[in-house]
C-alpha positions in Angstrom: -41.7 -54.5 17.6 -44.4 -51.9 16.6 -45.3 -48.8 18.3 -48.4 -46.6 18.1 -49.1 -43.6 20.1 -52.5 -42.9 21.2 -53.6 -39.9 23.5 -50.3 -40.3 25.4 -49.9 -43.8 25.6 -47.3 -45.9 23.7 -48.8 -49.1 22.7 -46.4 -51.9 22.0 -47.4 -55.3 20.5 -45.0 -57.6 21.8 -44.0 -60.8 20.8 -45.6 -63.9 22.8 -49.1 -61.5 23.1 -48.1 -59.9 26.4 -49.9 -57.1 27.7 -49.8 -53.2 26.7 -47.4 -50.9 28.4 -48.8 -47.1 29.3 -47.0 -43.7 29.4 -48.2 -41.1 31.4 -49.3 -38.1 29.4 -47.4 -35.2 29.6 -49.0 -32.5 31.5 -49.5 -29.4 28.9 -48.7 -26.8 31.7 -45.2 -28.5 32.1 -44.6 -28.3 28.4 -45.2 -24.8 28.1 -43.1 -24.0 30.8 -40.2 -25.9 29.2 -41.0 -24.2 25.8 -40.6 -20.7 27.5 -37.4 -21.8 29.5 -35.7 -23.4 26.4 -36.7 -19.9 24.4 -35.2 -17.8 27.1 -32.1 -19.7 27.2 -31.9 -19.3 23.4 -32.2 -15.7 23.9 -29.7 -15.2 26.5 -27.1 -17.4 24.4 -27.8 -15.1 21.6 -27.1 -12.1 23.6 -23.8 -13.1 25.3 -22.4 -14.7 21.6 -23.6 -11.8 19.2 -21.1 -9.5 20.6 -18.1 -11.8 20.1 -18.3 -10.9 16.5 -17.5 -7.8 17.2 -14.8 -8.4 19.6 -13.0 -10.7 17.5 -13.7 -8.7 14.0 -11.6 -8.2 12.1 -9.4 -11.3 11.6 -8.1 -10.5 8.1 -8.0 -7.4 6.1 -10.8 -5.5 4.9 -11.8 -4.2 1.2 -12.8 -0.4 0.8 -14.5 -0.1 -2.5 -14.0 3.1 -4.4 -16.4 3.6 -7.0 -14.4 6.1 -9.0 -10.8 5.9 -10.3 -7.8 7.3 -9.0 -7.1 10.9 -8.5 -10.4 12.4 -7.3 -11.6 13.2 -4.1 -13.2 10.1 -3.4 -9.7 8.3 -3.8 -8.0 11.1 -1.6 -10.5 10.2 1.0 -10.4 6.4 0.9 -6.7 6.5 1.2 -6.5 8.5 4.5 -9.5 6.9 5.8 -8.1 3.2 5.0 -4.7 4.0 6.8 -6.4 5.4 9.9 -8.9 2.9 10.0 -6.4 0.1 9.6 -4.3 1.4 12.3 -7.6 1.1 15.0 -8.6 -2.1 13.8 -5.4 -3.8 13.7 -6.0 -5.2 9.9 -5.1 -3.5 6.7 -8.2 -1.6 5.3 -7.2 -1.9 1.6 -8.8 0.5 -0.9 -10.0 -0.8 -4.2 -11.0 1.3 -6.9 -14.1 -0.1 -9.4 -15.1 2.9 -11.1 -17.8 3.1 -14.2 -20.9 4.3 -14.8 -20.9 7.4 -12.7 -20.2 5.4 -9.6 -22.6 2.7 -10.3 -20.3 -0.2 -11.0 -18.3 0.1 -7.8 -21.4 0.6 -5.4 -23.4 -2.5 -7.2 -20.3 -4.6 -6.1 -20.3 -3.3 -2.9 -23.9 -3.9 -2.1 -23.6 -7.4 -3.5 -21.0 -8.3 -1.2 -20.9 -10.9 1.5 -22.1 -9.1 4.6 -19.4 -10.0 6.9 -17.7 -6.7 7.5 -14.9 -7.4 5.0 -16.1 -5.0 2.3 -16.9 -1.5 3.1 -17.4 1.3 0.6 -17.4 4.8 0.7 -20.5 6.4 -1.1 -21.0 10.2 -1.8 -23.6 12.2 -3.4 -23.8 9.7 -6.2 -25.2 7.3 -4.1 -28.2 9.9 -3.9 -28.1 11.0 -7.5 -28.3 7.5 -9.3 -31.4 6.5 -8.4 -33.2 9.5 -10.0 -31.1 8.5 -13.2 -31.5 4.8 -13.8 -34.7 3.3 -14.8 -34.1 -0.1 -13.3 -31.3 -0.5 -10.8 -29.4 -4.2 -10.0 -29.6 -2.5 -6.2 -31.2 -0.3 -4.0 -29.2 2.5 -2.1 -31.5 2.6 0.7 -32.4 -1.0 1.1 -29.0 -2.7 0.2 -26.7 -0.6 2.2 -26.3 -0.7 6.2 -25.0 3.0 6.8 -22.3 3.3 9.3 -21.3 7.3 9.1 -21.0 10.3 7.0 -17.2 11.1 7.0 -16.7 14.1 4.8 -17.9 17.3 3.1 -16.6 19.5 0.8 -17.8 22.5 -1.4 -17.5 22.8 -5.3 -15.6 25.2 -7.0 -16.0 26.4 -11.0 -12.6 26.6 -12.8 -11.5 27.1 -16.1 -8.5 26.8 -18.3 -6.1 29.7 -17.9 -6.1 30.7 -21.5 -9.6 32.0 -21.3 -9.7 35.5 -20.8 -12.1 35.4 -17.9 -11.1 36.7 -14.4 -14.0 36.0 -12.2 -17.7 34.3 -12.2 -19.6 37.4 -13.8 -17.0 37.8 -16.6 -17.6 33.8 -17.2 -21.5 34.2 -17.2 -21.4 37.2 -19.4 -19.2 35.5 -22.1 -21.1 32.3 -22.4 -24.3 34.4 -22.9 -22.5 36.1 -25.6 -21.5 32.9 -26.9 -24.1 30.1 -26.5 -22.8 26.7 -26.9 -19.0 27.9 -27.6 -17.5 26.6 -24.3 -17.6 23.3 -23.2 -17.2 21.7 -19.6 -15.8 18.2 -18.4 -17.7 16.1 -15.8 -16.6 12.5 -14.0 -19.5 11.1 -16.2 -23.5 11.3 -17.0 -25.4 11.6 -14.0 -22.3 12.3 -11.7 -22.2 15.0 -8.9 -19.7 17.3 -11.0 -22.7 17.0 -14.0 -25.5 17.5 -11.8 -23.5 20.7 -10.2 -22.6 22.2 -13.6 -26.0 21.6 -14.9 -27.6 23.4 -12.0 -25.2 26.4 -12.2 -26.5 26.3 -16.0 -29.9 26.7 -14.9 -29.3 29.4 -12.5 -27.1 31.4 -14.6 -29.1 30.6 -17.8 -25.8 29.7 -19.9 -25.5 27.3 -22.6 -22.2 25.4 -22.3 -21.8 21.7 -23.9 -20.9 18.6 -21.8 -18.1 16.4 -22.3 -18.5 13.0 -20.2 -15.2 11.2 -18.6 -14.8 8.4 -16.8 -14.3 10.0 -13.6 -13.4 13.5 -12.1 -9.7 13.0 -12.1 -9.8 12.2 -15.9 -12.0 15.2 -16.9 -9.4 17.6 -14.4 -6.8 16.2 -16.5 -8.8 17.1 -19.7 -9.3 20.6 -18.4 -5.6 21.0 -17.4 -4.7 20.2 -21.3 -7.2 22.5 -22.3 -9.3 20.1 -23.9 -12.4 21.3 -22.1 -12.8 24.7 -20.9 -14.5 24.4 -17.5 -15.4 22.1 -14.8 -17.3 22.1 -11.5 -15.5 19.6 -9.0 -14.9 19.6 -5.1 -12.2 21.7 -3.8 -10.1 18.5 -3.0 -9.7 17.9 -6.6 -8.9 21.2 -7.8 -6.9 22.9 -4.9 -3.6 21.1 -6.1 -4.0 22.4 -9.8 -5.3 25.9 -8.6 -2.3 26.3 -6.3 -0.1 25.1 -9.1 -1.6 27.7 -11.5 -2.8 25.0 -14.1 -6.4 26.0 -13.9 -8.1 29.4 -12.7 -10.7 29.2 -9.5 -13.7 31.5 -10.5 -15.9 30.7 -7.3 -16.5 28.4 -4.2 -19.7 27.2 -4.1 -20.3 27.4 -0.6 -21.5 30.4 1.9 -18.1 31.2 2.8 -15.0 31.3 1.2 -12.8 28.1 1.7 -9.8 28.4 4.0 -7.2 27.0 1.3 -8.7 29.2 -1.6 -9.2 32.7 0.7 -8.5 34.9 -2.7 -11.4 32.8 -4.0 -14.8 34.5 -3.7 -18.2 32.6 -3.3 -20.9 32.5 -5.7 -22.9 34.9 -3.6 -20.1 37.4 -3.6 -20.2 36.8 -7.5 -23.9 37.4 -8.0 -25.3 34.1 -7.5 -27.7 34.0 -4.6 -28.7 30.8 -2.9 -26.2 29.0 -4.5 -24.3 25.9 -2.0 -23.2 22.8 -3.2 -21.7 20.5 -1.2 -20.5 17.3 -1.9 -20.7 14.5 1.0 -19.0 11.1 1.7 -19.8 8.4 3.8 -19.1 4.9 4.7 -21.5 2.1 4.4 -21.6 -1.6 4.3 -23.6 -4.2 2.6 -27.3 -4.7 4.0 -27.4 -7.6 6.5 -23.9 -6.7 7.9 -24.4 -7.8 11.7 -25.3 -4.6 13.8 -22.4 -5.4 16.1 -19.9 -4.9 13.2 -21.6 -1.8 12.1 -21.2 -0.5 15.5 -17.5 -1.3 15.7 -17.2 0.4 12.5 -19.1 3.6 13.5 -17.3 3.9 16.8 -13.7 3.4 15.3 -14.4 6.1 12.6 -15.8 8.4 15.1 -12.0 8.0 16.9 -10.2 8.5 13.9 -12.3 11.6 12.9 -11.2 13.0 16.4 -7.4 12.5 16.2 -5.7 15.5 15.6 -3.5 14.3 12.8 -6.5 12.7 10.6 -8.0 16.3 11.2 -4.7 18.2 9.8 -4.5 15.8 7.3 -8.0 15.8 5.8 -8.2 19.6 6.2 -4.9 20.0 4.0 -6.4 18.0 1.5 -9.6 20.4 1.5 -11.6 17.8 3.4 -13.9 18.5 6.6 -13.9 15.3 9.0 -17.7 14.6 9.8 -19.1 11.4 12.1 -22.5 10.6 13.2 -24.7 7.5 14.2 -25.9 5.1 11.0 -29.5 6.4 11.4 -28.4 10.2 10.9 -26.9 9.1 8.0 -29.7 7.1 6.8 -32.2 10.1 7.3 -29.9 12.0 5.7 -29.5 10.1 2.5 -33.4 10.0 2.0 -33.5 13.6 1.9 -30.6 14.1 -0.6 -32.2 11.4 -3.2 -35.1 13.9 -3.0 -33.0 17.1 -3.5 -31.0 15.4 -6.5 -33.8 14.0 -7.8 -35.6 17.8 -8.3 -31.9 18.8 -9.8 -32.0 15.9 -12.4 -35.6 16.8 -13.1 -35.2 20.3 -14.0 -31.7 19.6 -15.8 -34.2 16.9 -18.0 -32.0 13.8 -17.3 -34.4 11.8 -15.1 -34.3 8.2 -15.9 -32.0 8.7 -18.9 -30.5 4.9 -18.1 
């Protein structure tokens, strides 16, 4: 049997030459009404089903990517965050160190992970610095991440090897000016916050110190303790144990107030350098495209974790200040940080070096 559609009529060429059967045309108004009802039904189903992913999430362990090696502040924070967040989510949050290229290796890996909530990462000021150093990146720090929350901030401190006969920042500046290029400093790698902070210090103090790059702040600190390098600018989190053990000497904290765990260490302003505050920050992010309800769930859980007395105590003992906020607040903050560190990189003449 052959069928032909003509103006709403179905014409059938039946056997035996029988006549033509006709179907009434569909009312356009009725068709439009059915289309609207179908669309509304789909939206209602979506609204009911979407939150289910957050209600059932997670059902398996979550990877927490740390873009720097063990021993540094990102690693210390990752262990605290992973344990506390895992308790609230009911699934292990497993820290996974993926260092390299000043944090770029781990950040790229995290950005390209499946956006299902089972891979998250800790980002730091490196996330704002990297765009200013690389001519071409395989990911975009703004477009390829779904921000969850700012989680901590910590000031930087300048430390030296105890063998140097320099007791404060003023003596250090005077010595380096009298001996340009004689001292060196270690960093977590080219373009990392530890390098840019030191370079900014060099610009403000008008001194000449040779840069030695390592594969992370941890290895750089080890080099300082052994006397391989003379000085390092790093977070108080990483420096605190070595300062307390007497293996390095802290000269100044780069913040507006003295650090509670380093009460005898003066601020940079007290040492004679005004307008000098360097705060390293940390945040939780997920790959772009992660369902918003999962992002909201992770945000809510971190806010709960950050308010827990034992979390606050543990972080403060490590020199970390707990923070929390909305994804939108961190997104705005990150854009401002990219612009701020871009100026520092330009002043240090290390823009677009990769």
